[in-house]
N, C-alpha and C positions, 0 to 999 in steps of 0.2 A: 374159855374152853379148857376142860380139865386134861384131856389127853389127845393123842394123835388121832385116835379113831373117831373123835367127834368132829374133826376137820374134814368136811366133805368137799370144800372148795376154798380157793384163795381169792382175795381181791387185789388186783394189780394196780399199780400207780397210774393215774391218768395225767397227762401233761397239762391239761386244762379242763375246767368244768364248763367253759363257754363253748357252745355248739359250733359256732363259726370257726373258732380256733381248732377244735377237734377235727373238723373237715380239712382245715389247712394242714394240720399235722398228718392226717391220712394221705393227702396228696403228696406231701413231701416224702413220706416213707414209701409210698407207692413208687415214686420216681427212683428213689435209692434202690428199691428192690428190683425194679425193671432194669436199671442200669447194671446191677450186679448180675442178674440172670443173663442179660444180653452179652455182656463182656465175657463171662465164663463159658457160655454156650458157643460163642464165636471161637474161643480158644480150643474147646473140645472138637468142634466141627472142623477147624483148620487141621488139627492133628489127625483126625480120622480120615479126611478126604485127600490130604496131601501126602503122597508116598515118601517125599523127602523128609517128612517129619515123623516117620515110623522108626524112631530111635528111642533108646531108653530114657534120655532126658525129657523128651516130649511126651512119652508114655507117663512118666511121673508127673509132668506138668498137667496133663489132662486129668489125672486122678486128683491132683490138688484143686483143680477147677470144680470137679464134681463135689468134693468136700466143701468148698466155699459156697456152692449153690445150696447144698444140704444144710449148712450151719445157719445161713440167713433164713432159709425156708422153715426152720424150726421155730424162729422167733417172730418174724414180721407178719406172716399171714394172720396169726392169731391176734396180734396187736392191732392190725388194720381192721379185722372183722369186728373186734370189740369197739373200735372207734365208730365204725359205721352203725353198729347197733346201740351205741351209747351205753356200753356195758364195761364192767371191770372184772368180770368173773372168769376164772379158769378152774376146772375141776381138779380134785386132788390127783387123779390119775393123769390128767393132762399136764399138771405141774411136774409130776414125776417123770413123764415122758420128755418134757421140755428140758429138764436138767440132764437126763440120761443122754439124749441125742445131741444136745448142744456141746456138752463136755466131751462126749465121744468124738464128735467131728473136729473139735479143736485139738484133741489128742491125736487124731489121725493126721491133721495138718502138721503138727509138730513132727510126727514120725516120718511123713512124706518129705518134709523139708530136710530132715536129717539124712534120709536116703538120697535126696538130690545132692546134698553136699558130698556124700561119698561117691556118687556118680561123677561129679566134676573132678574129684580127687583122682579117680582112676583114669578118666579121660585125659587129664593134663599131666599127671605124674607118671602114669603107666600106659601111654597111648598104644604101644604095640600089643599089650595084653588086654586092651579094652573090650574087644568083641568076645574074647574068651571068658573074661570075668563077668561082664555084664551081658550074659546071654539071656535069651527069652525066658528060660525057666527060672533063672536067678531073679530077674526083674519081677516076674509074677509072684515068686515067693516073698520078695521084699514088700511088694504092695499088699499082698495078703496078710503078711505079718503086721504091717502098719495099721490096716483096718482092724485086725484082731486086738492089737495092743491098744488102739484108741477106744474100742468098746469095753475092754477090760478096765481101762482107766476111768471111763465114764461110769461103768457099773460100780467101781470102787467108791467114787465120790457120791454117787446117787444113794448107794446103800448107807454110807456114813452120814449123809445129810438127813435122810428120812427115817433113820433109826432113832432119831431124837424126837420126843413128844413135843408138839406145838401147843402154845397157850394163846396164840392169836393167829388170824388168817389174813392179816393186812400186810401185803408185801410192798415195801417202799421202792419198787423198781417196776419197769414196764414189762419185765418177764421174770420168770422164776429163777432168780440168781442166788447161788449158794450162800454168799455172805449175808444177804438180806433174809434168807430163810432161817439161817442159824440165829439171827436176832429174835426170831419168834419162838425159839425153843424155851421150854419150861425150866430148863436147867442150863447153867453156864458150862457144864461138863460135857462138851461135845466129844466124848471119848472116841466114838467110831470115826468121826471126821478128822479128829486130831491124829488118829492112827493113820488115816489115809494121807494126810498132809505130811506126816513124818516119813511115810514111804515115798511120797512123790518128790519131796525136795531133793534128796540125793540123786534120784533118777533124772530129774530135770537139770540139775547141776552137771551130771555126767553127760547128758546130751549137749548142753551148752559148751562144755569143755571140749567134747569131741568135735563139734562144729568149728570152734575157734582154732583148735590144733590143725584140723583138716585144711582150713582156709589159709593158715599161716604157711603150710607146706605147698598149697596150690599157688599162692601168690609168689612164693619163693621160686617155684618152678617156672611161673610165667615170666619173671624177671630174667631168667636164664635163657629164654628163647631169643635167638640172635636177631631175628628180623622184626622190624616194627609192625609189619602187617600180621605176623604170627602172634605177637603179643596182643594186638587189638582184637584179633579173632578169638583168642582164648578168653580175654577179658569180657568180650560181648556175651559169652555163654555163662560167665560167672556173676557179673555185676547185677543182673536182674534178680538172681537168687539171693545175693547178699543184701540187696535193697529190701526185698520182701522179708527176709529174716530179720533185718534190723528194725524195720517198721513193726513187725509182729512183737519182737521182744521189748522194744521201747514202750509201745502202747500197753501191753499186758503188765509190764513191770510198773509203769506209772499208775495203772488201775488198781493193782493188788498190793504193791509194797507201801503205798501211803496209808495213813491211819484212816479207817472207815468213818465217814461222818455219821453223827447221831440222827440227823434229820436229812431227808432228801433235798438236794439243791440243784440248781441249773447246771453247775459245774459237774456234779456227780452224774447227772443224766447225760451230759455231753461226753464225759469220759466213757460211760457205758456204751453209748452209741459208737464212739470211736473204736473201741476194742472189739465190739461184736459185729459191726456192719462195715466199717471203713476198710479193714484189710481185705475181706473178700471182694469188695467193690474195686479197689485200686490194683489188686494183683494182676488182673489181665492187662490193665493199662501199662503197668511197669514192664511186663514182658513184651507187649506189643511195641512199646516205644524203644526198648533197648536191645531187642533181638531181631536181627535182619531176617533170619529164617522164618520167624513167626510173622513178621511184616509181609514177607513174600507169600506165605501160606494164607494169610488173611486177604491179601490182594487177589489171589486166585479165587478164593471162596466168594468174595464180594463181586467179582467180575462176572459171575454166572447170571 
C-alpha cells in the first residue's frame, strides 16, 4: 500500500486460527468484560444510592468507575464480535476511534487519580478547610477538567499517529495500539507522534512527582495523628487509592518502557491484556475490600 488513503481497513491479530480456541477466548474475554462491568456498576450504584457516599472522594471514585467501563468497552466488544464472526477486520475510521477513545479514557483515568490524590491531601492535611476547598463547584470543575484534558491528550496522540502514512494494514495486536500502528508507517520519522511524546513526558513526570510529593505529606500527617483509630481511618481512605495508582503505573511502565518485540508473542499479548483490561477490572475490588464505607454502601445496595 503506497499511502494512508489506500488503507481502508486494518487486520487485527487473532489469538488462534482454531475455531474451538477462538470460542474459548471469546468466553474468557466475555467473563472479564462482565466482571469489569459488574464491579464498576456496583461502585457507581453504591455511590448514587447511599447518601453517606455523597462526598467528593466517592464522586471522584464513581467517575473513575465510569472511565474504567468506557475504556474496556472501547476494546473488548469489537474483539469479541470479530471472534464470533471469525473475522480480523476493523475499518480505518473504527481504528481511529478506538485509539482516540482508549487513550482519552486512560488520560482521564490519570487525571482523576491525580485529583483523588489532591482530595486526600486536603482531607488529611487540611481537614478544617476541607468542605470549603472541596466544594461542589470545585469538584465539578476538577472532574470536567479531567475529562477535557483526557480527550485533548487522546486527540494529540491520535492525530500524531494517523498523520503518518501506512504501508501495511496488519496490526500485530488485538486492538489498534499506537506502537503497533507506528510499525506500519512508511517512514521511520514519526514526527507528529514524536512531538506528542515530547510534550507528554514532562507532563506525566510532573503528575507523577505531584502525586509522590502529595502522598509523602499525607503519610507524614497520618503518622502525626495521636490515636491509633484515627490513623487507621485515615489510612483506610488512602491505601485503596495508593494501591490503584501503584498497579496502574507499574503495569503501564512495564508495558511501555521495555523494548518493543519485533514479532507478537504470548508474553506481549499477556502484558497488553494486563494494562488494558486488568486495572479497570480490579479497581472496584480494591476499593470494596479496603474501604469500609464502600463495603457498607454495597451491602445496603445488595440487600434490596
